[in-house]
Rosetta silent file (secondary structure, phi, psi, omega in degrees, C-alpha in Angstrom):
SEQUENCE: XXXXXXXXXXXXXXXXXXXXXXXXXXXXXXXXXXXXXXXXXXXXXXXXXXXXXXXXXXXXXXXXXXXXXXXXXXXXXXXXXXXXXXXX
SCORE:     score description
SCORE:     0.000 S_00000001
   1 L     0.000  142.515  175.680  -14.205   36.715   53.913 S_00000001
   2 E  -116.999  139.742  173.138  -11.460   34.098   53.204 S_00000001
   3 E  -125.336  131.097  177.198   -7.772   34.411   53.776 S_00000001
   4 E  -146.210  162.424  175.450   -5.300   31.821   52.458 S_00000001
   5 E  -141.432  158.942  177.143   -1.610   31.353   51.551 S_00000001
   6 E  -157.307  164.447  178.436    0.436   28.950   49.554 S_00000001
   7 L  -132.653 -178.441  175.730    3.951   28.357   48.257 S_00000001
   8 L   -71.146  -18.230 -175.446    5.413   26.279   45.456 S_00000001
   9 L  -106.521  -25.682 -171.746    5.963   23.499   48.089 S_00000001
  10 L  -156.498  152.685  171.267    2.937   23.564   50.375 S_00000001
  11 E   -86.574  135.316  176.659   -0.530   24.833   50.976 S_00000001
  12 E   -91.153 -171.604  178.694   -1.028   27.080   53.955 S_00000001
  13 E   -64.437  150.451  168.804   -4.049   27.587   56.150 S_00000001
  14 E  -113.118  122.575  176.902   -7.415   28.854   54.884 S_00000001
  15 E  -112.786  135.505  178.571   -9.027   31.174   57.445 S_00000001
  16 E  -119.552  146.136  179.169  -12.622   32.212   57.147 S_00000001
  17 L  -130.423  138.587 -173.377  -14.442   35.101   58.813 S_00000001
  18 L   -67.169  -44.353 -175.711  -18.198   35.488   59.219 S_00000001
  19 L   -93.196  160.334 -172.703  -18.251   39.220   58.789 S_00000001
  20 L   -70.049 -101.208 -167.609  -16.942   41.179   55.857 S_00000001
  21 L   -65.747  161.884  179.079  -14.159   43.743   56.280 S_00000001
  22 L  -130.746  155.020  178.704  -11.175   43.650   58.611 S_00000001
  23 L  -107.446 -175.756  177.050   -8.947   46.273   60.111 S_00000001
  24 H   -55.280  -40.730 -177.913   -5.169   46.310   60.760 S_00000001
  25 H   -65.085  -44.517  177.363   -5.431   44.599   64.065 S_00000001
  26 H   -64.965  -40.346  179.809   -7.360   41.676   62.647 S_00000001
  27 H   -65.867  -38.383 -179.714   -5.038   41.426   59.734 S_00000001
  28 H   -63.660  -36.483  177.087   -1.982   41.397   62.019 S_00000001
  29 H   -67.820  -33.683  175.364   -3.603   38.405   63.882 S_00000001
  30 H   -63.675  -45.721  179.295   -4.123   36.640   60.511 S_00000001
  31 H   -64.432  -39.432  177.799   -0.404   37.019   59.656 S_00000001
  32 H   -68.563  -32.219  179.099    0.638   35.676   63.085 S_00000001
  33 H   -84.705  -26.392 -175.765   -1.760   32.790   62.843 S_00000001
  34 H  -110.743  -54.887 -173.673   -1.438   31.960   59.200 S_00000001
  35 H   -76.228  -51.281 -173.486    1.598   33.386   57.390 S_00000001
  36 H   -60.146  -49.816  178.803    4.313   33.340   60.029 S_00000001
  37 H   -55.571  -37.946 -173.961    3.763   29.633   61.101 S_00000001
  38 H   -72.774  -40.788  176.284    3.755   28.581   57.469 S_00000001
  39 H   -64.260  -38.207  173.735    7.114   30.419   56.775 S_00000001
  40 H   -55.498  -50.095  177.338    8.549   28.722   59.886 S_00000001
  41 H   -56.720  -47.710 -179.675    7.518   25.372   58.447 S_00000001
  42 H   -62.138  -33.879  179.133    8.940   26.123   55.097 S_00000001
  43 H   -89.522   -6.520 -178.734   12.290   27.153   56.577 S_00000001
  44 L   -69.234  149.114  178.433   12.570   24.291   59.068 S_00000001
  45 L   -87.940  126.800 -173.546   15.222   21.694   58.461 S_00000001
  46 L   -76.386  153.233 -176.692   13.676   18.315   57.910 S_00000001
  47 L   -72.307  144.266  177.521   14.815   15.410   59.976 S_00000001
  48 L    76.505    9.960  179.705   17.291   12.979   58.325 S_00000001
  49 L   -90.934  119.013  179.632   18.420   15.601   55.752 S_00000001
  50 L   -71.054  -27.627 -172.923   22.174   15.636   54.999 S_00000001
  51 L  -130.102  135.454  168.986   22.121   18.922   53.047 S_00000001
  52 L  -111.341  156.096  175.992   20.207   22.192   53.500 S_00000001
  53 L   -94.426  127.175  179.342   19.492   24.879   50.994 S_00000001
  54 L   -84.818  126.063 -179.236   20.542   28.337   52.123 S_00000001
  55 L   -76.614  146.570  175.002   17.847   30.921   51.698 S_00000001
  56 L  -128.532 -175.776 -170.313   18.537   34.294   50.162 S_00000001
  57 L   -68.519  -12.956 -178.216   16.554   37.435   49.737 S_00000001
  58 L   -95.986   -1.033 -174.390   14.798   35.903   46.604 S_00000001
  59 L   -72.680  -37.292  179.867   13.559   32.844   48.398 S_00000001
  60 L  -127.236  135.652  176.491   10.343   34.369   49.772 S_00000001
  61 L  -143.906  116.197 -175.696    8.195   37.151   48.371 S_00000001
  62 E   -93.176  134.631  177.523    4.817   37.836   50.076 S_00000001
  63 L  -117.209  125.733  172.211    2.052   39.275   48.000 S_00000001
  64 L  -140.196  162.978 -170.352   -1.032   40.970   49.231 S_00000001
  65 L   -80.232 -168.868 -178.264   -3.349   43.505   47.624 S_00000001
  66 L   -98.648   30.648  175.822   -3.544   47.271   48.428 S_00000001
  67 L   -58.763  144.030 -177.050   -6.377   46.918   50.907 S_00000001
  68 H   -52.626  -37.747 -179.894   -6.069   49.744   53.558 S_00000001
  69 H   -68.542  -18.559  179.039   -5.385   47.179   56.363 S_00000001
  70 H   -84.072  -16.530 -167.730   -2.394   45.788   54.444 S_00000001
  71 L  -105.107    5.097 -178.495   -0.696   49.232   54.119 S_00000001
  72 L   -66.623  159.194  174.138   -0.659   50.333   57.791 S_00000001
  73 H   -69.102  -28.330  175.511    2.603   51.080   59.484 S_00000001
  74 H   -60.741  -46.196  179.698    1.889   48.388   62.072 S_00000001
  75 H   -68.788  -41.141  179.292    1.727   45.778   59.263 S_00000001
  76 H   -64.849  -35.783  175.453    4.772   47.052   57.514 S_00000001
  77 H   -67.357  -39.882  179.016    6.730   46.846   60.743 S_00000001
  78 H   -60.169  -44.842 -176.650    5.488   43.314   61.431 S_00000001
  79 H   -74.734  -31.217  170.621    6.615   42.169   58.087 S_00000001
  80 H   -62.227  -51.648 -179.243    9.921   43.957   58.367 S_00000001
  81 H   -61.220  -21.899 -175.830   10.698   42.615   61.769 S_00000001
  82 L  -105.572    9.875  177.294    9.961   39.058   60.561 S_00000001
  83 L    53.219   45.430  179.179   12.074   39.614   57.377 S_00000001
  84 L  -107.287  108.286  179.295    9.192   39.012   55.048 S_00000001
  85 L   -74.574  152.629 -179.966    9.675   40.970   51.805 S_00000001
  86 E  -124.707  147.541  176.288    6.539   42.034   49.956 S_00000001
  87 L   -64.813  139.173  169.517    5.765   42.387   46.280 S_00000001
  88 L   -71.369    0.000    0.000    5.406   46.048   45.188 S_00000001
């Protein structure tokens, strides 16, 4: 299985897994190791920049499919606590 993320500005990590399916706990680790650091990088203020762009609620929209591990309460809470909106 492969997990990856990207934005209009940058490619995120590509994580590969030897065995097929994953559960909510493994998906949570993926988000902590892949998605959240990428978001932190995207929102970081670059050195030597005179002006910053203020983010709003439309700046980031995370999309994942309806796999059962994506829809658990733990994952919903993780995304909510980290202010990561998801596409319906």
